[in-house]
Every structure is written in structure tokens, then in C-alpha cells.
C-alpha positions as CSV (number, residue, x, y, z in Angstrom):
1,M,0.0,0.0,0.0
2,K,1.4,3.4,-1.0
3,S,1.3,6.3,1.4
4,I,-0.6,9.4,0.4
5,S,1.3,12.6,0.4
6,A,0.2,15.3,2.8
7,K,-0.8,17.6,0.0
8,V,-3.0,15.0,-1.7
9,L,-4.6,14.2,1.7
10,L,-5.2,17.8,2.4
11,L,-6.9,18.3,-1.0
12,L,-9.1,15.2,-0.5
13,L,-10.1,16.6,2.9
14,L,-10.7,20.2,1.8
15,F,-12.5,19.5,-1.6
16,P,-15.8,18.2,-0.1
17,A,-15.9,21.1,2.3
18,M,-15.3,23.6,-0.5
19,A,-18.0,22.0,-2.6
20,I,-20.5,22.1,0.3
21,S,-19.8,25.7,1.2
22,A,-20.0,27.1,-2.4
23,E,-23.1,29.4,-2.5
24,P,-25.0,30.0,-5.7
25,D,-24.5,33.5,-7.2
26,R,-27.8,34.8,-6.0
27,Q,-27.5,38.1,-7.7
28,A,-26.8,36.6,-11.1
29,I,-29.5,34.0,-10.7
30,E,-32.1,36.7,-9.7
31,K,-31.1,38.8,-12.7
32,E,-31.6,35.9,-15.1
33,V,-34.9,34.7,-13.5
34,F,-36.4,38.1,-13.3
35,A,-35.5,38.6,-17.0
36,V,-37.6,35.5,-17.8
37,L,-40.5,36.7,-15.7
38,D,-40.3,40.2,-17.4
39,K,-40.4,38.5,-20.8
40,F,-43.3,36.3,-19.6
41,M,-45.4,39.4,-18.6
42,L,-44.3,41.5,-21.6
43,S,-45.3,38.8,-24.1
44,F,-48.6,38.2,-22.3
45,N,-49.4,41.9,-22.4
46,A,-48.5,42.0,-26.1
47,M,-50.7,38.9,-26.6
48,D,-47.8,37.2,-28.4
49,P,-48.1,33.5,-27.8
50,V,-44.9,32.7,-29.8
51,A,-42.8,35.0,-27.6
52,H,-44.7,33.9,-24.5
53,V,-43.9,30.2,-25.0
54,T,-40.1,30.9,-25.1
55,T,-40.4,31.5,-21.3
56,Y,-41.5,28.0,-20.6
57,H,-39.7,24.6,-20.1
58,F,-41.6,21.5,-21.1
59,P,-43.5,19.7,-20.0
60,H,-45.0,22.8,-18.4
61,F,-47.5,22.5,-15.5
62,R,-50.1,24.9,-14.1
63,L,-52.1,24.3,-10.9
64,A,-55.1,26.5,-10.6
65,R,-58.8,26.2,-9.6
66,G,-58.1,22.8,-8.1
67,S,-56.8,21.1,-11.2
68,M,-53.4,20.5,-12.8
69,K,-52.9,21.2,-16.5
70,S,-49.9,20.3,-18.4
71,W,-48.6,21.1,-21.8
72,E,-46.1,18.8,-23.5
73,T,-45.1,21.0,-26.4
74,E,-44.7,24.6,-27.5
75,K,-47.5,24.2,-30.0
76,E,-50.0,23.3,-27.2
77,V,-49.1,26.5,-25.3
78,I,-49.3,28.6,-28.4
79,E,-52.8,27.3,-29.3
80,T,-54.0,27.6,-25.7
81,H,-52.8,31.2,-25.5
82,K,-54.3,32.2,-28.8
83,R,-57.7,31.3,-27.3
84,I,-56.9,33.1,-24.0
85,F,-55.7,36.2,-25.8
86,K,-58.8,36.2,-28.0
87,A,-61.1,36.0,-24.9
88,L,-59.3,38.5,-22.6
89,P,-60.5,41.8,-24.0
90,A,-64.2,40.7,-23.3
91,T,-63.3,40.7,-19.6
92,G,-62.3,44.3,-19.7
93,W,-58.6,43.3,-19.4
94,H,-56.1,45.8,-20.7
95,K,-52.8,44.6,-19.2
96,S,-51.3,42.7,-16.4
97,S,-48.4,43.6,-14.1
98,W,-46.3,42.2,-11.3
99,V,-47.2,43.5,-7.9
100,H,-44.3,41.7,-6.3
101,R,-41.8,39.0,-7.1
102,K,-39.7,37.5,-4.3
103,I,-37.3,34.6,-4.7
104,I,-38.0,32.4,-1.7
105,S,-35.5,29.6,-2.4
106,L,-32.8,28.9,-5.1
107,S,-30.1,26.7,-6.3
108,E,-27.9,26.8,-9.4
109,S,-30.7,25.1,-11.4
110,K,-34.0,25.7,-9.6
111,V,-35.8,28.8,-8.2
112,H,-39.1,29.2,-6.3
113,V,-40.6,32.7,-6.8
114,D,-43.5,34.0,-4.7
115,T,-45.4,36.4,-7.0
116,Q,-48.4,38.5,-7.1
117,F,-49.8,39.9,-10.3
118,R,-52.6,42.3,-11.1
119,R,-55.0,42.5,-14.1
120,V,-56.3,46.0,-14.9
121,R,-58.7,47.7,-17.3
122,K,-57.7,50.5,-19.6
123,D,-58.7,53.1,-17.0
124,G,-56.4,51.5,-14.5
125,T,-59.1,50.0,-12.3
126,E,-58.3,46.5,-11.0
127,I,-60.0,43.4,-12.3
128,K,-58.2,41.0,-10.2
129,T,-55.0,40.4,-8.1
130,A,-53.7,36.9,-7.5
131,R,-50.8,35.3,-5.8
132,S,-48.8,32.6,-7.5
133,L,-45.7,30.4,-7.0
134,Y,-43.5,30.1,-10.0
135,V,-40.9,27.4,-10.3
136,L,-38.2,28.1,-12.8
137,I,-35.4,25.6,-13.8
138,K,-32.3,26.0,-15.7
139,V,-31.8,23.4,-18.6
140,D,-28.9,23.6,-21.0
141,G,-28.0,27.0,-19.7
142,K,-31.5,28.5,-20.2
143,W,-33.9,29.5,-17.4
144,G,-37.6,28.7,-18.0
145,I,-40.8,28.4,-16.1
146,K,-41.6,24.8,-15.3
147,L,-44.5,25.1,-13.0
148,R,-47.0,27.8,-11.9
149,S,-49.4,27.4,-9.0
150,S,-52.0,30.2,-8.8
151,F,-54.8,31.3,-6.6
152,L,-56.8,32.3,-9.7
């Protein structure tokens, strides 16, 4: 049996500690995640289903009104949002905006965001405000929304 040098032994002992103590770059992750959420809201307000779908990862899940919906493909989301965007003006909807977005937990590849959004009429009066939890994941270097759970 060969003896391990003191330097190799020290590296073996320190490496796990360094890996455990490494913190994700919270500021960089927040910037990337909030950019996705900004694009999500901007594309929704523009009623642009093609741009909107680029903020998702698939399969994509939405839990609302007591049921879970899932979309396996971009095409499914685009078709669904075409219908949503066609119906929205009849509700008096003019635009939506974030009331708040707060990252409540994060890792290098997954983030939970506590959100609240508001839907308003053209005159600025509120139609509805709702809280949601958004789960974003990073796949192949790209952040996207994987799951939304809304009280709406």
C-alpha cells in the first residue's frame, strides 16, 4: 500500500468542504430569473403566444382552480394562449403587471418565486389580483418556467 502525500490528503479533505460551502451566485440568478419573468409578462401583455412560449420549459404545468394542467409542447401552449388572448378583451382586461416577485429559495438550477400579479382595465381599475408560486429551472444554460401554481 502506497502512502498518500500530505498535499493530496489535504486536497481530499478540503475539496468536499469547499463544494458544500459554495453558494450560488444569488445576484446573477435573480437577474436571469427576473428577465424570464419580465419577458413572460411583456409577451402576455403583447398577446404574443410565440414569444410567450419561449419563457417555458416542457413539459409545463399549471395548478389553478383545483386542477393541474400540463402542456407537453410549444404548439400546445401557443394554441391555448391564442384562445386566451382572444377572450381576454371581453373581460375588460387591458394589461397585467407584477405587484411583487420574491425569490424564496434557489439553487444553481431551480428557483421558487413568490409572486403577485394584477390585471387591470384601460382606465387602470383593477379586475383581479392573484398570488402565485412560479418554479423556474435551468436546462442547457437556459432558465424557463416549469410550474405555476396560482390562486386564480
